[in-house]
RODO-2510 file (C-alpha; in nm, 4 decimals, decimal comma):
residues 342
     n   res          X          Y          Z
     1     m     1,0788     2,2441     2,3262
     2     l     1,4249     2,1185     2,2015
     3     n     1,5987     1,8269     2,4356
     4     e     1,8720     2,0897     2,5485
     5     t     2,0696     1,7481     2,7269
     6     i     2,1724     1,6312     2,3316
     7     d     2,4775     1,7675     2,0667
     8     w     2,2594     1,7941     1,7810
     9     g     2,5796     1,8447     1,5865
    10     n     2,7606     1,4958     1,7006
    11     l     2,5063     1,2567     1,6784
    12     g     2,5990     0,9039     1,5215
    13     f     2,3825     0,6954     1,3490
    14     a     2,3005     0,4992     1,6958
    15     y     1,9564     0,4010     1,9115
    16     q     1,8839     0,6287     2,2064
    17     k     1,5673     0,5914     2,4171
    18     t     1,3217     0,8566     2,3458
    19     d     0,9994     0,9151     2,5578
    20     k     0,7601     0,7199     2,4122
    21     r     0,6839     0,4574     2,1852
    22     f     0,3525     0,3093     2,0413
    23     v     0,2494    -0,0601     2,0619
    24     a    -0,1054    -0,2287     1,9837
    25     n    -0,1613    -0,6206     1,9773
    26     f    -0,3339    -0,8899     1,7752
    27     k    -0,5464    -1,0657     1,9498
    28     n    -0,8294    -1,3008     1,8629
    29     g    -0,8075    -1,2287     1,5092
    30     a    -0,8269    -0,8407     1,5871
    31     w    -0,6076    -0,5768     1,6443
    32     e    -0,6246    -0,4080     1,9723
    33     e    -0,6767    -0,0008     2,0935
    34     g    -0,2514     0,0939     2,0314
    35     y    -0,1417     0,2762     2,3303
    36     l     0,1828     0,4567     2,3840
    37     t     0,3945     0,3547     2,6586
    38     e     0,7289     0,4673     2,8217
    39     d     0,8727     0,1325     2,8619
    40     n     1,1507     0,0447     2,5668
    41     t     1,1563    -0,3612     2,6601
    42     v     0,9742    -0,6445     2,5081
    43     t     0,8419    -0,9330     2,7284
    44     l     0,7873    -1,2558     2,4532
    45     h     0,7459    -1,6153     2,4975
    46     e     1,0272    -1,8688     2,4476
    47     s     0,8262    -1,9810     2,1841
    48     a     0,7112    -1,7033     1,9731
    49     g     0,6908    -1,7317     1,6212
    50     v     0,9506    -1,4421     1,5825
    51     f     1,2055    -1,6424     1,7359
    52     q     1,1240    -1,9769     1,5315
    53     y     1,0543    -1,9141     1,2190
    54     a     1,1272    -1,5301     1,1748
    55     q     0,8284    -1,3705     1,1240
    56     t     0,8525    -1,0727     1,1118
    57     c     0,9218    -0,7366     0,9113
    58     f     0,9994    -0,3389     0,9477
    59     e     0,9914    -0,0231     0,7729
    60     g     1,2201     0,3161     0,8325
    61     l     1,1202     0,6371     0,7982
    62     k     1,2177     0,9983     0,9817
    63     a     1,0675     1,3110     1,0916
    64     y     1,2319     1,6748     1,0155
    65     r     1,2212     2,0005     1,1373
    66     t     1,1866     2,2180     0,7973
    67     a     1,3315     2,5471     0,7571
    68     d     0,9695     2,7449     0,9042
    69     n     1,0064     2,4871     1,2319
    70     r     0,7599     2,2261     1,1354
    71     i     0,7730     1,8705     1,1591
    72     v     0,7167     1,6645     0,9313
    73     c     0,7626     1,3229     0,7908
    74     f     0,8750     1,2075     0,3867
    75     r     0,5589     1,0008     0,2424
    76     p     0,4946     0,7862     0,5671
    77     d     0,1424     0,6403     0,3430
    78     l     0,4054     0,4728     0,1212
    79     n     0,6071     0,3250     0,4296
    80     a     0,2535     0,1842     0,5377
    81     q     0,1534     0,0472     0,2107
    82     r     0,5087    -0,1465     0,1955
    83     m     0,4631    -0,3076     0,5282
    84     a     0,0713    -0,3914     0,4444
    85     d     0,2802    -0,5707     0,1480
    86     s     0,5328    -0,7591     0,4293
    87     c     0,2714    -0,9025     0,5864
    88     r     0,0452    -1,0784     0,3722
    89     r     0,3954    -1,2146     0,1898
    90     l     0,4836    -1,3422     0,5938
    91     r     0,1490    -1,4265     0,6342
    92     m     0,0666    -1,1898     0,9400
    93     p    -0,2122    -0,9877     0,9807
    94     v    -0,2359    -0,6181     0,8141
    95     f    -0,1533    -0,3171     1,0270
    96     p    -0,4173    -0,0929     0,9113
    97     e    -0,2356     0,1257     0,7229
    98     d    -0,4558     0,4483     0,8534
    99     k    -0,3611     0,3207     1,1698
   100     f    -0,0069     0,2864     1,0480
   101     i    -0,0063     0,7120     0,9768
   102     e    -0,1654     0,7451     1,3230
   103     a     0,1118     0,6086     1,4881
   104     v     0,3117     0,7643     1,3304
   105     k     0,1666     1,0918     1,4332
   106     a     0,1130     1,0123     1,7881
   107     v     0,5032     0,8675     1,8492
   108     v     0,6406     1,1784     1,6335
   109     k     0,4266     1,4394     1,8515
   110     a     0,4517     1,2588     2,1751
   111     n     0,8723     1,2504     2,1180
   112     a     0,8580     1,6412     1,9744
   113     d     1,1201     1,7504     2,1496
   114     w     1,3729     1,5142     2,0174
   115     v     1,3134     1,5878     1,6769
   116     p     1,6614     1,7542     1,5704
   117     p     1,6720     2,1129     1,5099
   118     y     1,6939     2,2633     1,1129
   119     g     2,0494     2,2539     0,9786
   120     s     2,1658     2,0589     1,2672
   121     g     2,1758     1,7881     0,9744
   122     a     1,9970     1,4954     1,2284
   123     s     1,6428     1,3934     1,2043
   124     l     1,4107     1,1808     1,4112
   125     y     1,4256     0,8430     1,2797
   126     i     1,1137     0,5941     1,2645
   127     r     1,1271     0,2086     1,3145
   128     p     0,7330     0,0795     1,2953
   129     y     0,8226    -0,2965     1,3120
   130     m     0,5642    -0,6246     1,3534
   131     m     0,6237    -0,9908     1,5142
   132     g     0,4669    -1,3211     1,5731
   133     t     0,4374    -1,3411     1,9576
   134     d     0,2868    -1,6547     2,0358
   135     a     0,4398    -1,9934     2,0692
   136     v     0,4694    -2,1975     1,7942
   137     i     0,6651    -2,5323     1,7403
   138     g     0,5034    -2,6705     1,4174
   139     v     0,6199    -2,4861     1,1211
   140     k     0,3321    -2,2552     1,0242
   141     p     0,1667    -1,9002     1,0977
   142     a     0,1491    -1,7324     1,4415
   143     t    -0,2010    -1,6719     1,5582
   144     e    -0,0775    -1,3572     1,7538
   145     y     0,1104    -1,0409     1,6843
   146     q     0,2805    -0,6982     1,8204
   147     f     0,2798    -0,3908     1,6572
   148     r     0,5485    -0,1586     1,8232
   149     m     0,6884     0,1393     1,6955
   150     f     0,9702     0,3887     1,8527
   151     v     1,1577     0,6542     1,7523
   152     t     1,5261     0,7540     1,7676
   153     p     1,7801     1,0858     1,7208
   154     v     2,0485     0,9714     1,5144
   155     g     2,2925     1,2283     1,3367
   156     p     2,3939     1,2478     0,9205
   157     y     2,4895     0,9272     0,7652
   158     f     2,7661     1,1053     0,6313
   159     k     3,0195     1,2471     0,9439
   160     g     3,2680     1,4982     0,7875
   161     g     3,1417     1,4719     0,4068
   162     v     3,0834     1,2836     0,1320
   163     k     3,3460     1,0336     0,0260
   164     p     3,2027     0,7672    -0,2828
   165     l     3,1810     0,4102    -0,1934
   166     t     3,3359     0,0800    -0,3294
   167     l     3,0588    -0,2032    -0,3907
   168     r     3,1917    -0,5676    -0,4939
   169     i     2,9963    -0,7627    -0,6943
   170     s     2,8439    -1,0433    -0,4604
   171     d     2,9327    -1,4451    -0,4848
   172     y     2,6539    -1,4653    -0,2484
   173     d     2,2168    -1,4158    -0,3654
   174     r     2,0233    -1,2116    -0,1594
   175     a     1,6836    -1,3199    -0,2955
   176     a     1,5199    -1,5676    -0,5063
   177     p     1,2728    -1,5423    -0,7922
   178     n     0,9221    -1,5838    -0,6332
   179     g     1,1533    -1,5254    -0,2711
   180     t     1,0481    -1,2216    -0,0568
   181     g     1,3241    -0,9753    -0,1884
   182     h     1,0327    -0,7483    -0,3054
   183     i     0,9484    -0,7027     0,0921
   184     k     1,1078    -0,5747     0,3785
   185     a     1,1536    -0,8735     0,6109
   186     g     1,3828    -0,9280     0,8817
   187     l     1,4901    -1,2579     0,6983
   188     n     1,6229    -1,0725     0,4053
   189     y     1,8667    -0,8503     0,6618
   190     a     1,9384    -1,1702     0,8544
   191     m     2,1299    -1,3644     0,5122
   192     s     2,2487    -1,0243     0,4247
   193     l     2,4813    -1,0109     0,7589
   194     f     2,7954    -1,3194     0,6567
   195     a     2,8110    -1,1028     0,2919
   196     i     2,8283    -0,7514     0,4320
   197     v     3,0920    -0,8155     0,7034
   198     d     3,3451    -0,9904     0,4523
   199     a     3,2724    -0,7127     0,2255
   200     h     3,3885    -0,4990     0,4937
   201     e     3,6820    -0,7501     0,6256
   202     q     3,7503    -0,7392     0,2045
   203     g     3,8027    -0,3041     0,2022
   204     f     3,4968    -0,3178     0,0410
   205     d     3,1661    -0,0773     0,1851
   206     e     2,9411    -0,3456     0,0480
   207     n     2,7826    -0,6003    -0,1735
   208     v     2,6246    -0,5520    -0,5321
   209     y     2,3727    -0,8132    -0,5651
   210     l     2,2754    -0,9815    -0,9371
   211     d     1,9792    -1,1607    -0,9753
   212     s     2,0160    -1,5303    -0,9106
   213     g     1,8794    -1,6971    -1,1852
   214     s     2,1058    -1,5650    -1,4393
   215     r     2,3038    -1,3558    -1,2683
   216     t     2,3851    -1,1799    -1,5057
   217     y     2,1520    -0,8502    -1,4497
   218     i     2,2192    -0,5717    -1,1060
   219     e     1,9979    -0,6355    -0,8472
   220     e     2,0471    -0,4217    -0,5692
   221     t     2,3142    -0,3973    -0,2130
   222     g     2,2487    -0,5213     0,1014
   223     g     2,1011    -0,2164     0,2236
   224     a     1,9948     0,0014    -0,0376
   225     n     1,8533     0,0307    -0,4071
   226     i     2,0953     0,1351    -0,6998
   227     l     2,0591     0,3873    -0,9448
   228     f     2,3021     0,4919    -1,2590
   229     v     2,3883     0,8227    -1,4340
   230     t     2,4169     0,7806    -1,8361
   231     k     2,6691     0,9739    -2,0608
   232     d     2,3973     1,1582    -2,2103
   233     n     2,1914     1,2335    -1,8414
   234     k     1,9584     0,9886    -1,7989
   235     i     1,8835     0,7835    -1,4818
   236     l     1,8064     0,4500    -1,4971
   237     t     1,7192     0,1544    -1,2185
   238     p     1,6904    -0,1872    -1,1922
   239     k     1,3823    -0,3233    -1,2381
   240     s     1,3001    -0,6809    -1,1223
   241     g     1,0465    -0,8881    -0,8746
   242     t     1,2996    -0,9637    -0,6527
   243     i     1,3992    -0,5731    -0,5563
   244     l     1,2557    -0,3921    -0,2374
   245     p     1,0276    -0,0735    -0,3669
   246     s     1,2971     0,1715    -0,2343
   247     i     1,0567     0,4869    -0,1487
   248     t     1,3768     0,7022    -0,2047
   249     r     1,4120     0,5490    -0,4972
   250     r     1,0693     0,6472    -0,6670
   251     s     1,0738     0,9645    -0,4985
   252     l     1,3882     0,9968    -0,6714
   253     m     1,3376     0,9102    -1,0275
   254     q     0,9825     1,1398    -1,0181
   255     v     1,2289     1,4018    -0,8797
   256     a     1,5131     1,3925    -1,2237
   257     a     1,1497     1,3800    -1,4738
   258     d     0,9427     1,6171    -1,3100
   259     y     1,2431     1,8806    -1,0809
   260     l     1,5113     1,8337    -1,3293
   261     g     1,3623     1,7140    -1,6666
   262     l     1,5791     1,4147    -1,7247
   263     e     1,4723     1,0884    -1,8664
   264     a     1,3974     0,8617    -1,5620
   265     e     1,3872     0,4771    -1,7264
   266     e     1,3132     0,1423    -1,4761
   267     r     1,4614    -0,1854    -1,6490
   268     p     1,6843    -0,4811    -1,6587
   269     i     2,0382    -0,3580    -1,5917
   270     r     2,2919    -0,6078    -1,7251
   271     l     2,6665    -0,6446    -1,5090
   272     d     2,8350    -0,5656    -1,8461
   273     e     2,6455    -0,2044    -1,9649
   274     i     2,7260    -0,0334    -1,5883
   275     d     3,1286     0,0333    -1,7402
   276     q     2,9064     0,2921    -2,0219
   277     f     2,7732     0,5066    -1,6608
   278     a     2,9031     0,8337    -1,5698
   279     e     2,7539     0,7735    -1,2297
   280     c     2,6198     0,5479    -0,9736
   281     g     2,4706     0,6127    -0,6080
   282     l     2,2528     0,3898    -0,3567
   283     c     1,9345     0,5261    -0,2515
   284     g     1,7483     0,4859     0,0518
   285     t     1,6584     0,6156     0,3866
   286     a     1,9458     0,7344     0,6091
   287     a     2,1207     0,9022     0,3563
   288     v     1,8837     0,9895     0,0256
   289     i     2,1747     0,9044    -0,1895
   290     s     2,5472     0,7247    -0,1271
   291     p     2,7952     0,8019    -0,4417
   292     v     2,9477     0,5487    -0,5462
   293     g     3,2782     0,5796    -0,7067
   294     k     3,4134     0,2107    -0,8218
   295     i     3,2359    -0,0859    -0,8139
   296     v     3,5021    -0,4629    -0,8224
   297     d     3,4005    -0,7288    -1,0092
   298     h     3,5985    -0,9800    -0,9324
   299     g     3,9733    -0,8233    -0,9646
   300     r     3,8156    -0,6164    -1,2343
   301     e     3,7786    -0,2443    -1,1365
   302     i     3,4511    -0,0722    -1,2992
   303     c     3,5446     0,2717    -1,2251
   304     f     3,2484     0,5969    -1,2721
   305     p     3,3724     0,9227    -1,4560
   306     s     3,2419     1,1045    -1,1296
   307     g     3,5368     0,9605    -0,9494
   308     m     3,5939     0,8960    -0,6041
   309     t     3,6453     1,2182    -0,4438
   310     d     3,2959     1,3317    -0,4662
   311     m     2,9605     1,2898    -0,5336
   312     g     2,8273     1,3389    -0,9448
   313     k     2,6931     1,6195    -1,0591
   314     t     2,3740     1,5257    -1,1630
   315     t     2,3627     1,2732    -0,8512
   316     k     2,3768     1,5719    -0,6627
   317     k     2,1553     1,7727    -0,8294
   318     l     1,9023     1,4872    -0,7327
   319     y     2,0602     1,4499    -0,3635
   320     d     1,9668     1,8886    -0,3061
   321     t     1,6435     1,8572    -0,4789
   322     l     1,4725     1,5776    -0,2460
   323     r     1,6773     1,7099     0,0625
   324     g     1,5182     2,0265     0,0043
   325     i     1,1235     1,9016    -0,0592
   326     q     1,2092     1,6734     0,2218
   327     m     1,3118     2,0172     0,4318
   328     g     1,0542     2,2682     0,3156
   329     t     1,3726     2,4687     0,1140
   330     i     1,1708     2,3417    -0,2209
   331     e     0,7680     2,3006    -0,2718
   332     a     0,6893     1,9596    -0,2364
   333     p     0,4808     1,7477    -0,4799
   334     e     0,0863     1,7054    -0,3227
   335     g     0,0302     1,4281    -0,0468
   336     w     0,4747     1,3877    -0,0235
   337     i     0,5171     1,5681     0,3375
   338     c     0,3012     1,4914     0,6330
   339     e     0,2631     1,8009     0,8840
   340     i     0,2717     1,6277     1,2229
   341     e     0,1774     1,9007     1,5280
   342     a     0,3888     1,9301     1,8093
***
């Protein structure tokens, strides 16, 4: 039964405590059996590894109600894989991928009343994360860890409709070659906070980061991957070893090829060629695609023909198709939809 205390049509994109969350601890070289709890607080040692050396990573995915009222998640296996990659890079123990999927199902099922109704534009956001918990003073990995997963209902990313974004080319670097740009580490997001606040103060919605080696290639923004549509309707996304492998981006590229019959390519994209593209969008879990109307490169405005009013035609087709797959109105590729018994 849906939670009747919530105004589903007016939810914001913010935390709200729900009934249960999942917790599992790693001690003595092994993961203990996880459990569900009502307690939404975390008590840690003052010298815990997460505080001293930022040993933490996280994921983000969503649960939805489909048109026929099933509760589903979108490709949680890829979130499990990506979190495992993050853990390996940060010298943290991998939370088993099958246990990750089981935790997703358990948490969503335990909070089924919080999954918004179909057609509301809202969804149940799922946040898995892991951190070093035992006392660390020397610069070394922790020996004890905690894996947690909570959920919270969130409203549509775009309140009042879609408005194309204005981005700027950032003077700051997001990731270094051979660094941690390809994983979902908390430290990557901490270092982007100064730049995003500064961008907002200057009237921009986001930063576009360039490769830190040559500063000539497009990488991604602080919180999303980026894609372009060429004037001959080809879909392009940057290729780089320092870009986070977005699950939404990978899915959109497959949708472009298999559902829309478009050519889709991942390749290095130079800054000096983007003024030749027809459309641009940011892709991620929160909004699927956020349209971009303009990128400003140190005073030079690069305006996309799709304009500053609406989402571009091809971007809109990509958005509508992927949303249809997620919501159950378009048949999904095998393995993309994980159904949860409520």
